[in-house]
C-alpha positions as CSV (number, residue, x, y, z in Angstrom):
1,M,127.9,89.1,79.5
2,R,124.8,87.9,81.5
3,I,122.7,90.6,82.9
4,M,119.6,90.2,85.3
5,G,116.6,92.3,85.1
6,L,114.3,93.0,88.2
7,D,110.9,94.4,88.6
8,F,110.8,95.3,92.3
9,G,107.5,95.5,93.9
10,S,105.9,95.7,97.4
11,K,104.8,91.9,97.2
12,T,106.8,90.5,94.4
13,V,110.0,90.7,92.4
14,G,110.0,89.6,88.8
15,V,113.1,88.1,87.6
16,A,114.5,87.9,84.0
17,V,118.0,87.1,82.5
18,C,119.6,87.7,79.2
19,D,121.1,85.1,77.0
20,P,124.9,84.8,77.2
21,L,125.3,87.0,74.1
22,G,123.3,89.8,75.7
23,I,120.7,89.9,72.9
24,T,117.4,88.7,74.4
25,A,115.8,88.7,77.8
26,Q,114.0,85.6,79.1
27,M,111.6,85.3,82.1
28,V,112.9,83.3,85.1
29,E,110.7,83.5,88.0
30,T,108.6,85.6,90.4
31,I,109.9,85.9,93.9
32,F,107.0,86.3,96.4
33,R,107.8,88.5,99.4
34,E,106.2,87.8,102.9
35,K,106.3,91.4,104.1
36,E,107.4,94.6,102.3
37,S,109.8,95.5,105.1
38,K,111.6,92.2,105.0
39,L,114.2,91.6,102.2
40,R,116.5,88.9,103.5
41,R,114.9,86.0,101.8
42,T,114.4,88.0,98.5
43,L,118.1,89.1,98.6
44,A,119.2,85.5,99.3
45,R,117.1,84.2,96.3
46,I,118.5,86.8,94.0
47,E,122.1,86.1,95.1
48,E,121.4,82.3,94.3
49,L,120.2,83.3,90.8
50,V,123.2,85.6,90.3
51,R,125.4,82.5,90.9
52,E,123.3,80.0,88.9
53,Y,123.2,82.3,85.8
54,E,126.7,83.8,86.3
55,I,125.3,87.4,86.2
56,E,127.7,90.2,85.9
57,A,125.3,93.2,86.3
58,I,121.7,93.8,87.4
59,V,119.1,96.2,85.8
60,L,116.5,97.2,88.4
61,G,113.3,98.8,87.2
62,Y,113.0,102.5,88.4
63,P,109.4,103.5,89.1
64,K,109.2,107.2,88.3
65,N,105.8,108.7,87.9
66,M,104.5,109.4,84.5
67,N,105.4,113.2,85.0
68,N,109.0,112.1,85.8
69,S,108.6,113.0,89.6
70,Q,109.7,110.5,92.2
71,G,107.4,109.0,94.7
72,E,107.7,106.6,97.7
73,R,108.4,103.6,95.5
74,V,111.6,105.4,94.1
75,R,112.9,105.7,97.6
76,K,112.3,102.0,98.4
77,T,113.8,101.1,95.1
78,E,117.0,103.0,95.6
79,E,117.3,101.4,99.0
80,F,116.7,98.0,97.5
81,Q,119.5,99.0,94.9
82,E,122.0,99.7,97.7
83,S,121.1,96.3,99.4
84,L,121.6,94.5,96.1
85,K,125.0,96.2,95.5
86,K,126.2,95.3,99.1
87,R,124.8,91.6,98.9
88,T,126.1,90.8,95.3
89,G,129.0,93.1,94.8
90,L,127.6,93.8,91.2
91,E,126.7,97.0,89.5
92,V,123.0,97.8,89.8
93,I,121.6,99.9,87.1
94,L,118.4,101.9,87.5
95,W,116.2,101.7,84.3
96,D,113.0,103.5,83.8
97,E,110.1,101.1,84.1
98,R,107.2,103.3,83.3
99,L,104.2,101.4,81.8
100,T,106.1,98.0,81.8
101,T,103.4,96.4,84.2
102,V,100.6,97.7,82.1
103,A,102.3,96.5,78.9
104,A,102.8,93.0,80.5
105,E,99.1,93.0,81.6
106,R,98.1,93.8,78.2
107,V,100.3,91.0,76.7
108,L,98.7,88.5,79.0
109,M,95.1,89.7,78.3
110,E,95.8,89.4,74.6
111,C,97.0,85.9,75.1
112,G,93.8,85.1,76.8
113,V,95.3,84.3,80.3
114,R,92.5,84.6,82.9
115,R,92.8,87.3,85.4
116,E,93.4,85.1,88.4
117,N,96.4,83.5,86.5
118,R,98.1,86.8,85.4
119,K,99.7,87.8,88.6
120,E,102.0,84.6,88.4
121,K,103.6,86.0,85.3
122,V,103.1,89.6,85.1
123,D,106.1,90.6,87.1
124,Q,108.3,88.2,85.1
125,I,107.2,89.8,81.9
126,A,107.7,93.3,83.2
127,A,111.3,92.3,84.3
128,A,112.0,90.9,80.8
129,M,110.7,94.2,79.4
130,I,112.9,96.2,81.6
131,L,115.9,94.1,80.7
132,Q,115.1,94.0,77.0
133,G,114.9,97.8,77.0
134,Y,118.4,98.1,78.6
135,L,119.8,95.6,76.1
136,D,118.3,97.3,73.1
137,C,119.7,100.6,74.4
138,L,123.2,99.0,74.7
139,K,123.0,97.6,71.2
140,N,121.9,100.9,69.8
141,Q,124.9,102.7,71.6
142,N,127.3,100.2,70.2
143,E,125.9,100.4,66.7
144,S,126.0,104.2,66.6
145,G,129.5,104.2,68.0
146,K,130.8,102.0,65.0
147,G,132.5,103.6,62.1
148,T,133.0,107.0,63.9
149,E,136.7,106.3,64.6
150,D,139.3,107.2,61.9
């Protein structure tokens, strides 16, 4: 089952997909948005990628605050989730994304990527981290469920 991971931001959307076996997440691209209030082109590009990669579900980063409260970005993400569901007809799973962008920035810094070149990849890396977290959780659930039936 191929799953897409998205890191939804006000200016960009990072995109990642998993391999056909659902084991690893790979970066795909960053979709640059002209205006925060306009989603038509963003949704159209995601729909193209869904067809291209034969995606069966989408994992969308859910930007809760560090204290688990919900701010303005949560509301916008939930609206985007509904738009994705309507546009693609797929299940769109919200997944805690706290610190993924920070971790992605750290990876790029440790790899020696210059600050001006980081923005191009940071959202893709964050999307891959969101998706990989979800895939790892699925794997753990499947492993813990094995051997319990008699």
